[in-house]
C-alpha positions, 0 to 999 in steps of 0.5 A: 137569853138577850144572844138567842134574840140576836141570832133570830133577829139576826137570821130573819133579817138575812132570810128577808135581805136573801130571798129578796136578792136570789128574786132578782138574781132569778130575773136577771135584774141588777141585785139592789133593784125592788123586787116587787116591781112589774115588768110592763109589756112594754119594757119587756118587748124592748128586753126581748127584742133586743136580746134577740138583735144581740143574739142573732148578729153573734149568729150572722157574726159568727157564719160570716166568720166561717165563711171566710176561714173557708174561703182563705182554705181554698 
């Protein structure tokens, strides 16, 4: 009976920790951060704008590299 109680408590604690970690992974947040913390609109705008800037920089760099390769072939 004592073993069953220990196993059930372990399952409940493991489930709670697993859900919190999974929720953070789904939101692309650090694993050990507060899963109930709300992201403000300002923080969301900063994050999305920095991601967009990074992606556009990569695309610009790739197209520049392709142009250089094209010029070298001529």
